[in-house]
C-alpha positions as CSV (number, residue, x, y, z in Angstrom):
1,M,168.5,161.7,131.6
2,A,167.9,158.8,134.4
3,E,165.4,155.8,133.9
4,V,163.7,156.6,137.2
5,V,162.8,159.6,138.9
6,I,161.5,159.8,142.8
7,S,159.2,162.7,143.6
8,Y,158.5,162.8,147.7
9,A,158.0,165.5,150.4
10,R,160.8,166.8,152.1
11,D,159.6,165.0,155.5
12,N,159.8,161.5,153.6
13,Q,162.9,161.9,153.1
14,A,164.9,158.8,154.8
15,T,162.1,156.7,152.7
16,A,163.0,158.0,149.3
17,R,166.6,157.3,150.0
18,Q,165.5,153.9,150.7
19,L,163.8,153.2,147.7
20,A,166.3,155.3,145.8
21,E,169.4,152.5,146.9
22,A,166.8,149.6,146.3
23,V,166.1,150.4,142.6
24,E,169.4,151.1,142.0
25,R,170.5,147.9,143.7
26,E,168.4,146.2,141.1
27,G,170.4,147.8,138.2
28,Y,168.3,150.9,137.3
29,D,169.5,154.5,136.8
30,V,167.6,156.5,139.6
31,W,167.8,160.6,140.3
32,W,166.2,162.2,143.3
33,D,166.5,165.7,144.6
34,D,168.0,165.2,147.8
35,S,169.2,169.0,148.3
36,D,167.2,171.7,150.3
37,A,165.9,173.4,148.2
38,S,164.2,171.8,145.1
39,D,164.2,173.1,141.1
40,A,160.7,172.2,140.0
41,D,161.6,172.8,136.4
42,A,164.6,170.8,136.8
43,V,162.4,167.9,138.4
44,T,160.0,168.1,135.7
45,E,162.6,167.6,133.0
46,Q,164.2,164.8,134.6
47,I,160.3,163.3,134.8
48,V,159.7,164.0,131.2
49,G,163.3,162.3,130.3
50,A,162.4,159.2,132.4
51,K,160.8,155.8,131.5
52,A,159.3,155.9,135.1
53,S,158.1,158.1,138.1
54,I,157.3,156.7,141.7
55,V,155.8,159.5,143.7
56,I,155.9,159.0,147.4
57,W,152.3,160.2,149.2
58,S,151.9,160.9,152.6
59,S,150.0,163.1,154.6
60,V,152.5,165.8,154.1
61,A,153.0,165.2,150.4
62,I,149.0,165.0,149.9
63,G,149.3,168.9,151.2
64,S,152.5,170.0,149.0
65,D,151.6,171.5,145.7
66,E,155.1,170.4,144.3
67,V,154.7,166.9,144.9
68,R,151.3,167.4,142.7
69,A,152.6,168.9,140.0
70,E,155.1,166.3,139.7
71,A,152.5,163.6,139.8
72,S,150.4,165.5,137.6
73,V,153.0,165.5,134.8
74,A,153.9,161.9,135.2
75,R,150.2,160.5,135.0
76,A,149.7,162.6,132.1
77,L,152.8,160.9,130.1
78,K,151.4,157.6,131.7
79,K,154.6,156.9,133.8
80,L,153.4,157.4,137.2
81,I,153.9,154.5,139.9
82,Q,152.3,155.6,143.0
83,A,153.4,154.3,146.7
84,S,152.1,155.4,150.2
85,A,154.6,156.0,153.4
86,D,151.9,156.1,155.9
87,D,148.8,154.5,154.0
88,K,147.1,158.0,153.4
89,T,144.7,158.4,150.3
90,P,145.9,160.6,148.0
91,P,143.8,163.5,146.3
92,A,142.2,163.5,143.6
93,P,142.2,162.3,140.6
94,F,145.1,159.8,141.6
95,A,143.3,158.1,144.2
96,T,141.4,156.1,141.5
97,D,144.8,154.5,140.4
98,D,146.7,152.0,142.4
99,I,148.5,152.9,145.4
100,I,152.0,151.0,146.6
101,A,151.9,150.5,150.2
102,I,155.2,151.1,151.8
103,S,154.8,151.8,155.4
104,S,156.4,148.8,156.6
105,W,158.8,148.4,154.3
106,I,162.6,148.6,155.7
107,G,164.5,147.1,152.7
108,A,163.6,143.6,152.7
109,P,164.1,142.4,149.7
110,D,160.7,140.3,149.7
111,H,158.3,142.7,150.9
112,K,154.8,142.9,149.1
113,G,155.0,146.7,148.3
114,W,158.6,146.6,147.1
115,L,158.0,143.6,144.9
116,A,154.9,145.8,143.1
117,I,157.1,148.4,142.8
118,K,159.8,146.7,141.1
119,A,157.0,144.8,139.0
120,A,155.8,147.9,137.9
121,L,159.4,149.2,136.9
122,E,160.4,146.3,135.0
123,S,156.8,146.9,132.8
124,M,157.5,150.4,132.2
125,C,161.7,150.3,132.0
126,G,162.2,146.5,130.8
127,R,164.6,144.4,132.5
128,P,167.8,146.3,134.3
129,A,170.8,146.5,132.1
130,A,172.4,144.2,134.6
131,E,170.6,141.4,134.2
132,Q,170.7,141.2,130.4
133,T,172.6,138.0,129.2
134,V,175.6,138.7,126.7
135,P,176.2,135.9,124.8
136,P,179.8,135.1,125.4
137,E,182.5,135.8,122.4
138,P,185.3,133.3,121.2
139,A,188.5,133.6,123.0
140,S,190.6,134.2,119.9
141,P,189.9,134.2,116.5
142,E,192.0,130.6,115.8
143,L,189.3,129.1,118.5
144,A,186.3,130.6,116.8
145,P,183.6,128.0,115.7
146,A,182.2,128.4,112.3
147,A,179.1,130.3,111.6
148,E,176.1,128.1,111.5
149,S,173.2,128.4,109.2
150,P,169.6,129.2,110.4
151,A,168.2,126.3,110.6
152,T,171.0,124.7,113.2
153,L,170.6,127.9,115.4
154,A,166.7,127.7,115.4
155,A,167.2,123.9,116.7
156,N,169.6,124.8,119.3
157,A,167.6,127.7,120.2
158,V,164.8,125.1,120.6
159,E,166.2,122.1,122.3
160,P,170.0,122.8,123.3
161,V,172.8,119.8,122.6
162,A,172.7,117.7,125.4
163,A,176.3,116.7,124.6
164,A,177.8,120.1,125.3
165,A,176.9,119.5,128.9
166,A,177.9,115.7,129.3
167,P,180.9,114.8,131.0
168,P,184.2,113.4,129.0
169,A,184.4,110.0,128.4
170,Q,187.6,109.5,129.7
171,A,188.9,110.6,133.2
172,S,192.1,112.1,132.5
173,T,191.6,115.5,131.3
174,T,195.2,115.3,129.3
175,P,195.0,113.9,125.7
176,P,197.4,111.5,124.5
177,A,200.5,112.8,122.5
178,S,200.3,111.3,119.4
179,E,196.3,112.5,118.9
180,P,195.9,116.4,117.9
181,A,194.2,118.8,120.6
182,A,190.1,118.8,120.3
183,A,189.0,122.0,119.2
184,P,187.2,123.7,121.6
185,A,183.2,123.2,121.6
186,A,180.7,125.6,120.2
187,P,179.4,128.1,122.8
188,A,175.6,127.2,124.1
189,P,173.1,129.4,122.5
190,P,172.4,132.2,124.6
191,P,169.3,131.9,127.1
192,A,167.6,134.7,125.7
193,A,167.5,132.6,122.3
194,A,165.6,129.8,123.9
195,A,163.1,132.1,125.3
196,T,162.2,133.9,122.1
197,A,161.7,130.7,120.7
198,A,159.7,129.2,123.3
199,S,157.6,132.6,123.1
200,Q,156.8,132.4,119.5
201,K,155.9,128.7,119.6
202,K,153.4,129.8,122.3
203,S,152.3,132.6,120.2
204,N,151.7,130.6,117.2
205,G,149.8,128.1,119.6
206,L,147.5,130.9,120.7
207,V,146.7,131.8,117.1
208,L,146.0,128.5,115.9
209,A,143.6,128.1,118.8
210,I,141.8,131.4,118.1
211,V,141.2,130.9,114.2
212,A,139.7,127.5,115.1
213,V,137.3,128.9,117.7
214,V,136.2,131.7,114.9
215,L,135.6,129.1,112.3
216,V,133.8,126.7,114.8
217,G,131.7,129.7,115.7
218,L,130.9,130.5,111.9
219,V,130.0,127.2,111.1
220,G,127.9,126.5,114.2
221,G,125.9,130.0,113.6
222,G,125.5,129.2,109.9
223,G,123.6,125.8,110.6
224,Y,121.7,127.4,112.8
225,Y,120.6,129.9,111.0
226,Y,119.8,127.6,108.2
227,W,117.8,125.2,110.3
228,T,115.8,127.7,111.9
229,Y,114.8,130.2,109.3
230,M,115.7,129.2,105.9
231,R,114.7,125.8,106.2
232,P,111.2,126.0,107.0
233,A,110.7,128.5,104.7
234,A,112.3,126.3,101.6
235,A,109.9,123.6,103.0
236,V,106.7,126.3,103.0
237,V,107.6,127.5,99.1
238,A,108.1,124.3,97.8
239,T,104.9,122.6,99.1
240,A,102.9,126.1,97.9
241,E,104.7,125.8,94.3
242,P,102.2,123.2,92.7
243,E,98.9,124.8,94.4
244,Q,100.3,127.9,92.4
245,N,101.1,126.7,89.2
246,E,97.9,124.5,88.0
247,A,99.7,123.6,84.5
248,A,102.5,121.3,86.4
249,P,101.6,118.1,86.8
250,Q,100.4,116.3,89.5
251,P,102.4,113.4,91.2
252,A,100.2,110.0,91.4
253,A,99.2,109.8,94.7
254,P,100.8,107.8,97.2
255,T,99.5,104.4,98.5
256,Q,100.5,105.6,102.0
257,P,100.2,109.7,103.3
258,A,103.7,110.8,103.2
259,T,106.0,112.1,106.3
260,P,106.5,115.7,107.1
261,P,109.7,116.7,107.4
262,V,111.0,116.9,110.7
263,G,110.5,119.9,112.6
264,I,108.0,121.2,109.6
265,P,104.1,120.4,110.7
266,E,101.9,119.2,108.2
267,L,100.2,121.4,106.2
268,G,96.8,120.7,106.3
269,P,93.8,120.7,103.8
270,A,94.6,121.4,99.8
271,A,93.4,124.9,98.3
272,E,89.9,124.0,98.0
273,E,89.2,123.4,101.3
274,F,89.4,127.1,102.5
275,T,85.9,127.2,102.6
276,R,85.7,129.9,105.9
277,E,85.6,133.4,105.3
278,A,87.8,135.7,108.0
279,V,89.0,139.0,109.1
280,I,91.5,139.9,111.4
281,T,90.7,140.6,115.3
282,A,92.6,143.9,115.4
283,S,90.5,147.2,114.3
284,S,94.1,149.0,114.1
285,G,97.3,147.8,113.1
286,F,97.7,144.4,110.6
287,A,98.4,141.0,110.6
288,A,101.4,138.9,109.4
289,V,101.1,136.0,107.3
290,R,104.1,133.7,108.1
291,S,106.1,131.1,105.7
292,A,106.3,128.8,109.0
293,P,104.2,128.0,111.8
294,S,106.4,130.0,114.4
295,A,107.2,133.7,115.1
296,L,110.0,133.1,113.5
297,G,108.6,132.4,109.9
298,I,109.5,135.0,107.4
299,N,106.5,137.5,106.5
300,I,105.0,136.6,103.1
301,A,102.1,138.8,103.2
302,R,100.1,141.4,105.2
303,I,96.4,141.6,106.2
304,N,94.8,145.1,106.8
305,P,91.8,145.9,108.9
306,G,88.7,145.2,106.8
307,E,90.3,142.8,104.6
308,T,88.9,139.2,104.4
309,F,90.7,135.7,103.5
310,S,89.7,132.3,103.8
311,T,91.0,129.7,106.3
312,Y,89.2,126.7,108.0
313,P,88.8,125.6,111.9
314,Q,92.1,124.3,113.0
315,T,94.0,123.4,116.7
316,G,97.2,124.8,117.6
317,D,98.2,128.7,118.0
318,W,99.3,128.9,114.0
319,W,96.5,128.5,111.7
320,R,96.7,127.9,107.8
321,V,95.2,130.9,106.0
322,R,94.8,132.2,101.9
323,T,95.1,135.6,101.2
324,A,93.1,137.3,98.5
325,S,95.5,136.9,96.3
326,G,96.2,133.6,96.7
327,T,99.2,133.5,98.9
328,I,99.0,130.5,101.5
329,G,100.6,130.8,104.8
330,Y,100.3,131.1,108.8
331,M,98.9,133.3,110.7
332,A,98.5,133.5,114.7
333,Q,95.1,132.0,115.5
334,S,94.6,135.1,118.1
335,D,94.6,137.6,115.3
336,I,91.5,135.3,113.2
337,R,88.1,136.0,113.8
338,I,86.1,133.7,111.7
339,R,82.9,135.3,110.1
340,D,79.7,134.1,110.7
341,P,77.2,135.5,108.0
342,E,73.9,134.4,109.6
343,A,75.0,136.0,113.1
344,E,75.8,139.3,110.8
345,R,73.0,138.9,109.0
346,R,70.6,139.0,112.7
347,S,73.2,142.0,113.9
348,R,72.2,144.3,110.9
349,E,68.1,143.0,111.3
350,R,68.3,144.2,115.1
351,A,70.0,147.5,114.2
352,E,67.7,148.6,111.6
353,R,64.5,147.3,113.7
354,R,66.1,149.8,116.4
355,Q,66.2,152.2,114.0
356,R,62.8,152.0,112.7
357,G,60.7,151.3,116.2
358,P,59.1,154.1,118.0
359,R,60.6,157.2,120.0
360,V,59.1,158.8,122.9
361,R,59.1,162.6,122.5
362,Y,58.3,164.3,125.2
363,V,57.8,168.2,125.9
364,N,59.0,168.3,129.8
365,S,60.6,166.2,131.6
366,E,57.6,166.1,134.3
367,N,55.4,164.4,131.7
368,M,58.4,161.8,131.2
369,R,58.6,161.4,135.0
370,L,54.7,160.5,135.0
371,F,55.2,158.1,131.6
372,C,58.1,156.1,133.1
373,E,56.3,156.2,136.9
374,G,53.0,154.3,135.4
375,A,52.9,153.3,131.6
376,G,56.2,153.6,130.4
377,K,58.1,152.3,133.5
378,G,60.8,149.3,132.9
379,T,60.9,150.8,128.8
380,P,64.2,151.3,127.2
381,N,63.4,154.8,126.9
382,C,62.5,155.4,130.6
383,R,65.8,154.0,131.6
384,T,67.8,156.2,129.4
385,F,66.0,159.0,131.1
386,R,66.6,157.7,134.6
387,R,70.3,158.1,134.1
388,N,70.0,161.4,132.0
389,E,68.0,162.7,135.1
390,R,70.9,161.5,137.5
């Protein structure tokens, strides 16, 4: 089986011949059907056994069922290389892939379209067999160099010995008669070995760089998480422990006020100063008590509608609160409504007076209208009557 198969319409036979000759000059084995009557089964068999299939599209090839079928087989096997002989767009689904324009190519080796086809062939078929380097063999068993150790071979592959390429020290090429002939120098390592060692060295460097980036990301992410989430929570818990454990010994009062840790606001008055009773403003849902004065703080308690808790007037968007169970934390100021017992008492009294007050009862609307136009004008009951009347 050939390495490369060329599919085309009969009107593009000259372009196919030119392309086949150029691919053969590169060292690839090419198959293309140059007979007048093509065998669809033979072409499909060649495409299945090949490494790459070049389809030459044109206005005639677009309307050819044979070219479409051969392109579909190559595309399904991921061997398709598409070229256009007249810059016509191929039909779907081939139009979504890369199309190489060779309409202006007349065989020049530096043409952009030919270079693209050549690169695609090297990607699918590898380097041509003619370009593969074969290490030279010694001329005779007597002159063959001794086997070298793997360490010596690796050193030679990375950095070839310069002495082998240096000119001889003496100008004369004939050694003196009294001196024995020197053994021939060992053949230089093949260029392929040097390229392989250099590629391995680059791969190792890339792997080390990726590992270093991953380690830096893990360390940085862990530090950010601790500083943002764990450190404020730990500071609040450590501060709240003496309030929850009454049996713990109280430290002596410092002569100067202690400076709060960086990033943690002052915790405010002691537990006995939570003197104002409060409820949450939302009638539905709930409010969360957090471990730090921020939305990033951990939820340590929950206040439902109707539940009371204690706090005191403060500044800022986050207030210190204490729940009925004794948990101390922070709550958004917009969720807090401080209760005013005196105002609530007055509101209840007004509601009771309204319920006990006299109500105007009327038999028909005409009597009520006369009453509201006279003595009852402006009373709450008349205002209600006016609204109902409209």
